[in-house]
C-alpha positions in Angstrom: 109.2 139.4 82.6 106.4 138.4 84.8 103.7 136.2 83.4 106.0 134.7 80.7 105.8 131.4 81.8 109.3 130.8 83.9 107.5 128.9 86.6 105.3 126.8 84.1 108.8 125.8 82.5 110.2 124.8 85.2 107.4 122.9 87.0 106.2 121.1 83.7 108.7 120.6 81.3 112.0 120.4 83.7 110.6 118.2 86.5 109.4 115.5 83.7 112.8 115.5 82.4 114.4 115.6 85.9 112.1 113.7 88.3 114.8 113.5 90.8 114.9 117.3 91.2 113.3 118.8 94.2 111.3 121.7 93.4 110.4 124.5 95.6 107.5 126.4 95.1 106.6 130.1 95.5 104.0 129.6 98.4 104.8 131.5 101.8 105.8 129.1 104.5 102.9 128.6 106.6 103.1 130.5 109.9 102.0 128.0 112.7 102.8 127.1 116.0 102.3 123.2 114.9 104.3 123.5 112.0 108.1 121.9 112.2 110.8 121.6 109.6 109.4 118.0 109.0 105.8 119.1 108.3 106.9 121.7 106.1 109.5 119.3 104.1 107.0 116.5 103.8 109.2 114.4 105.7 106.7 114.0 108.6 103.9 112.3 106.6 106.9 109.8 105.4 107.8 109.2 108.8 104.2 108.7 110.1 103.7 106.1 107.3 107.0 104.4 108.1 106.4 104.0 111.6 102.7 102.9 111.2 103.8 100.0 108.6 106.8 98.8 110.9 103.9 98.7 114.1 101.1 97.6 111.9 98.9 100.6 113.0 97.1 103.7 111.7 99.7 106.5 110.4 97.5 108.9 112.2 98.6 107.8 115.9 101.8 109.4 114.8 100.6 112.7 114.6 100.7 115.3 117.0 98.1 117.4 115.6 95.1 114.4 115.8 95.0 111.0 117.3 98.7 110.8 119.0 98.9 114.1 120.3 99.3 114.8 124.3 96.2 115.5 125.7 97.7 118.3 128.4 99.5 120.3 125.5 97.2 119.2 122.6 100.4 118.4 120.8 102.0 121.8 121.1 104.7 120.9 123.4 104.2 123.9 125.7 101.8 125.1 128.2 100.5 128.6 128.9 99.9 130.0 132.2 97.7 133.3 132.5 99.3 135.3 135.2 96.7 137.8 135.3 98.6 141.3 135.0 101.5 139.9 133.1 102.3 138.3 130.1 101.3 134.8 130.1 104.1 132.1 130.7 105.0 129.3 128.3 106.6 126.4 129.8 107.3 122.7 128.3 104.4 120.4 128.9 105.1 118.7 132.3 103.1 115.6 130.9 104.7 114.6 127.7 108.2 116.7 128.6 108.0 118.8 125.5 107.8 115.7 123.2 104.2 116.3 122.0 103.0 112.9 121.8 101.0 110.7 124.4 103.0 108.0 126.1 101.0 105.3 124.2 102.5 106.6 120.8 106.1 106.8 122.2 105.9 103.0 123.0 105.9 102.2 119.3 109.6 101.9 117.9 111.3 101.9 114.7 114.9 100.2 115.1 114.7 101.1 118.7 113.5 104.7 118.6 110.2 106.4 119.1 108.8 108.9 116.8 109.4 111.6 119.0 113.3 110.2 119.3 113.5 110.5 115.3 112.1 114.3 115.4 114.7 114.9 118.0 117.5 114.2 115.4 119.3 116.5 113.2 119.1 116.0 109.6 122.6 114.5 109.4 121.7 112.2 112.3 118.2 111.1 110.8 120.0 110.3 107.5 122.3 108.2 109.3 119.3 106.6 111.0 117.3 105.6 108.1 120.0 104.8 105.9 119.2 103.4 102.8 115.6 102.2 103.8 113.4 104.5 103.3 114.4 106.4 100.1 111.9 109.5 100.5 112.8 110.4 103.3 116.5 110.1 103.0 116.3 112.0 99.6 114.5 114.9 101.3 117.3 114.9 104.5 119.8 114.5 101.8 118.4 117.6 100.0 118.1 119.8 103.3 121.7 118.7 104.1 123.0 119.8 100.6 122.0 123.1 101.3 123.6 123.2 104.8 120.7 122.3 106.8 122.3 119.3 108.1 122.7 120.6 111.7 118.5 121.7 111.9 116.5 119.3 114.2 113.8 117.7 112.7 111.1 119.1 115.1 112.5 122.7 114.8 109.5 125.2 114.4 109.2 126.4 110.8 108.8 130.1 111.5 
């Protein structure tokens, strides 16, 4: 049945008829030491925008891949120590405490929580936290919960 248009049917016809459905494409999950479940699902973009709007700052500030990244670990949450003839050792960043962000970023709050606090929540906790106020975020989180991923921590590595 290869090439018969099954994916095209779903992606074009079905999704137009049911716009609230969530489509999962066939592309591979990117393997990166920066990817977390919140970036893979698209939740991170929404979280950045929500924090930026609430604090009247640029969304890029809430990215651990650029402006908001801890300068010591470059937003990786860990540092690597080369021990010459031994395997390198990976340790939590002692500057950001593994939270990935600069201290300046963590001062910005949304309902009393920093972006790192939110990313440390499970999917279930994040649904409760965002409630009805952030439709796209809650919809994506609910989809994760519906397939049994409500225990997943939003900052869990996606690999």
